[in-house]
C-alpha positions as CSV (number, residue, x, y, z in Angstrom):
1,M,-39.3,13.6,35.9
2,S,-40.2,14.3,32.3
3,K,-37.9,13.6,29.4
4,Q,-37.8,17.3,28.5
5,K,-36.9,18.3,32.1
6,I,-34.1,15.7,32.1
7,E,-32.8,17.1,28.8
8,D,-33.0,20.7,30.1
9,C,-31.0,19.6,33.1
10,Y,-28.4,17.9,30.9
11,F,-27.8,20.9,28.8
12,E,-27.8,23.3,31.7
13,H,-25.2,21.5,33.8
14,N,-23.3,19.1,31.6
15,S,-21.1,21.4,29.6
16,T,-20.0,23.4,32.7
17,I,-19.3,20.3,34.7
18,F,-17.2,18.7,32.0
19,S,-15.3,21.9,31.2
20,E,-14.6,22.5,34.9
21,M,-13.4,18.9,35.4
22,L,-11.4,18.7,32.2
23,G,-10.1,22.3,32.4
24,E,-8.0,21.4,35.5
25,D,-6.9,17.9,34.3
26,E,-3.2,17.9,33.3
27,E,-3.6,14.9,31.0
28,Y,-6.5,16.6,29.2
29,L,-4.6,19.8,28.7
30,R,-1.6,17.8,27.4
31,L,-3.7,15.9,24.9
32,K,-5.5,19.2,23.9
33,K,-2.1,20.8,23.3
34,A,-0.8,17.8,21.3
35,K,-4.0,17.8,19.2
36,R,-3.6,21.4,18.4
37,A,0.1,20.9,17.4
38,A,-0.9,18.0,15.1
39,E,-3.7,20.0,13.5
40,E,-1.2,22.9,12.8
41,A,1.2,20.4,11.2
42,L,-1.5,18.8,9.2
43,Q,-2.9,22.2,8.0
44,S,0.6,23.2,6.8
45,V,0.9,20.2,4.5
46,I,-2.6,19.7,3.0
47,S,-4.7,21.7,0.7
48,K,-7.3,24.2,2.0
49,E,-10.1,21.9,0.7
50,A,-8.7,18.9,2.6
51,W,-8.3,21.0,5.7
52,N,-12.0,22.1,5.5
53,Q,-13.0,18.5,5.1
54,Y,-11.0,17.6,8.2
55,L,-12.7,20.4,10.2
56,A,-16.1,19.1,9.0
57,L,-15.2,15.6,10.1
58,D,-13.9,16.8,13.4
59,E,-17.2,18.7,14.0
60,I,-19.2,15.5,13.2
61,C,-17.1,13.5,15.6
62,N,-17.7,16.2,18.3
63,E,-21.5,16.0,17.7
64,L,-21.4,12.2,17.9
65,E,-19.5,12.3,21.2
66,C,-22.0,14.8,22.6
67,A,-24.9,12.6,21.5
68,R,-23.2,9.6,23.2
69,Y,-22.8,11.6,26.5
70,K,-26.4,12.7,26.3
71,A,-27.6,9.2,25.8
72,M,-25.5,8.0,28.8
73,Y,-26.9,10.8,30.9
74,L,-30.5,10.2,29.9
75,A,-30.1,6.4,30.5
76,G,-28.7,7.1,33.9
77,A,-31.5,9.6,34.7
78,A,-34.1,7.0,33.5
79,D,-32.5,4.3,35.7
80,Y,-32.5,6.7,38.7
81,E,-36.2,7.5,38.1
82,K,-37.1,3.8,38.1
83,I,-35.1,3.2,41.3
84,S,-36.6,6.2,43.1
85,K,-40.2,5.1,42.5
């Protein structure tokens, strides 16, 4: 399986699998709700510039987490490919 094919498979299935799994998880929903409440409280006490910096940092963290999951997925796919030969 080519690297590009593995990446295509990752992007096609990964987001729906995780959103379906997490969308029904009570702990995930609780944490998501708590994060939103904390963000609303933070936004009400800091400047608009600081809030925009927080959002930029949060976006970077999300991208890093996505890259981490992608690396784990690709490593697993590579291991599977080695085993299946």
